[in-house]
Each structure stands twice: as structure tokens, then as C-alpha cells.
DRENLO-921905 format. One record per residue (C-alpha): x, y, z; residue number from 1. Coordinates in pm, 1 decimal, m for minus. Layout:
N
ATOM	x	y	z	resi
ATOM	X	Y	Z	NUM
...
This chain:
72
ATOM	x	y	z	resi
ATOM	m2250.1	m1302.0	m592.5	1
ATOM	m2112.1	m918.7	m585.9	2
ATOM	m1750.8	m1025.0	m411.7	3
ATOM	m1708.3	m1258.3	m656.3	4
ATOM	m1695.7	m970.4	m966.0	5
ATOM	m1500.5	m809.1	m734.2	6
ATOM	m1206.9	m1051.7	m703.5	7
ATOM	m1257.9	m1152.6	m1079.4	8
ATOM	m1235.0	m775.9	m1245.7	9
ATOM	m882.2	m736.4	m942.1	10
ATOM	m776.4	m1018.5	m1104.2	11
ATOM	m744.8	m894.2	m1426.7	12
ATOM	m635.8	m591.1	m1294.5	13
ATOM	m328.9	m801.5	m1142.8	14
ATOM	m277.7	m882.9	m1448.1	15
ATOM	m305.4	m580.4	m1680.4	16
ATOM	m106.6	m436.9	m1432.3	17
ATOM	194.9	m698.2	m1408.5	18
ATOM	128.9	m884.0	m1687.7	19
ATOM	333.2	m821.8	m2067.0	20
ATOM	124.2	m806.6	m2365.8	21
ATOM	305.8	m936.1	m2654.1	22
ATOM	201.2	m589.3	m2886.7	23
ATOM	53.4	m334.7	m2793.4	24
ATOM	m2.3	m149.9	m3166.5	25
ATOM	m289.1	m321.9	m3233.6	26
ATOM	m535.8	m85.2	m3140.1	27
ATOM	m600.9	m200.3	m2801.9	28
ATOM	m567.4	13.2	m2490.2	29
ATOM	m407.4	m169.7	m2200.2	30
ATOM	m406.1	207.7	m1975.2	31
ATOM	m830.6	210.7	m2061.6	32
ATOM	m882.1	m151.3	m2009.6	33
ATOM	m686.9	m78.8	m1667.7	34
ATOM	m826.1	162.2	m1466.2	35
ATOM	m1192.2	0.3	m1659.6	36
ATOM	m1135.1	m257.4	m1434.6	37
ATOM	m918.5	m50.7	m1147.0	38
ATOM	m1267.6	144.2	m1136.0	39
ATOM	m1530.3	m210.3	m1127.9	40
ATOM	m1251.3	m314.0	m846.0	41
ATOM	m1369.9	m6.3	m689.1	42
ATOM	m1759.3	m21.2	m716.9	43
ATOM	m1772.9	m362.2	m688.7	44
ATOM	m1546.4	m276.9	m302.2	45
ATOM	m1815.8	m35.8	m241.8	46
ATOM	m2079.2	m226.2	m264.1	47
ATOM	m1954.1	m535.4	m45.8	48
ATOM	m1920.9	m263.4	248.2	49
ATOM	m2229.1	m136.0	171.8	50
ATOM	m2445.7	m418.9	208.2	51
ATOM	m2197.1	m565.1	500.6	52
ATOM	m2292.2	m225.6	669.1	53
ATOM	m2713.1	m219.0	555.0	54
ATOM	m2722.1	m602.0	722.6	55
ATOM	m2567.1	m525.3	1016.0	56
ATOM	m2776.1	m227.4	1072.3	57
ATOM	m3076.0	m444.5	1011.2	58
ATOM	m2954.3	m720.0	1285.9	59
ATOM	m2991.9	m443.8	1547.8	60
ATOM	m3284.0	m284.8	1408.8	61
ATOM	m3432.1	m648.0	1473.5	62
ATOM	m3274.4	m623.1	1803.2	63
ATOM	m3416.1	m311.8	1940.5	64
ATOM	m3784.5	m440.8	1778.6	65
ATOM	m3745.0	m775.0	1980.8	66
ATOM	m3614.9	m521.4	2266.2	67
ATOM	m3894.7	m310.6	2215.5	68
ATOM	m4176.6	m560.9	2197.5	69
ATOM	m4050.1	m702.9	2539.5	70
ATOM	m4132.6	m387.1	2658.9	71
ATOM	m4467.8	m279.1	2612.0	72
């Protein structure tokens, strides 16, 4: 679920970067919106990487527990 949100935020960032905005004087701060979406992408990507690392460590811990149970 977190990956989908990261991809949506990445798409929004790409749209803000390359999209043509008809009237930039309408009160919308494009740079602020772009920075906010890039921050969302960075946080989402970091969280996704953290979950992959934690899942790998959990798998290794389960293997070590099984090996230890066999020794005892």
C-alpha cells in the first residue's frame, strides 16, 4: 500500500516538474507543491526500503531460531 502512495506522489512530482501551468499567478506556489511531493516521494521510498530490510532481517532471525532449535 505504501508503494502505491509513493508512486502517486512521484507522478504528481513529475507532473509539477514538466507540466505546463496556464496561470502561475493564481496563488498556487508551484515550487512549494513540488517540494512537498518530492518530500513525500523521499519519505515513501525510505519507508519502503526500511520495510524490505526489516522483512529480510526477520527472515534471517527465523532461520537462526530454527537452526538453534535443531541444535538444542
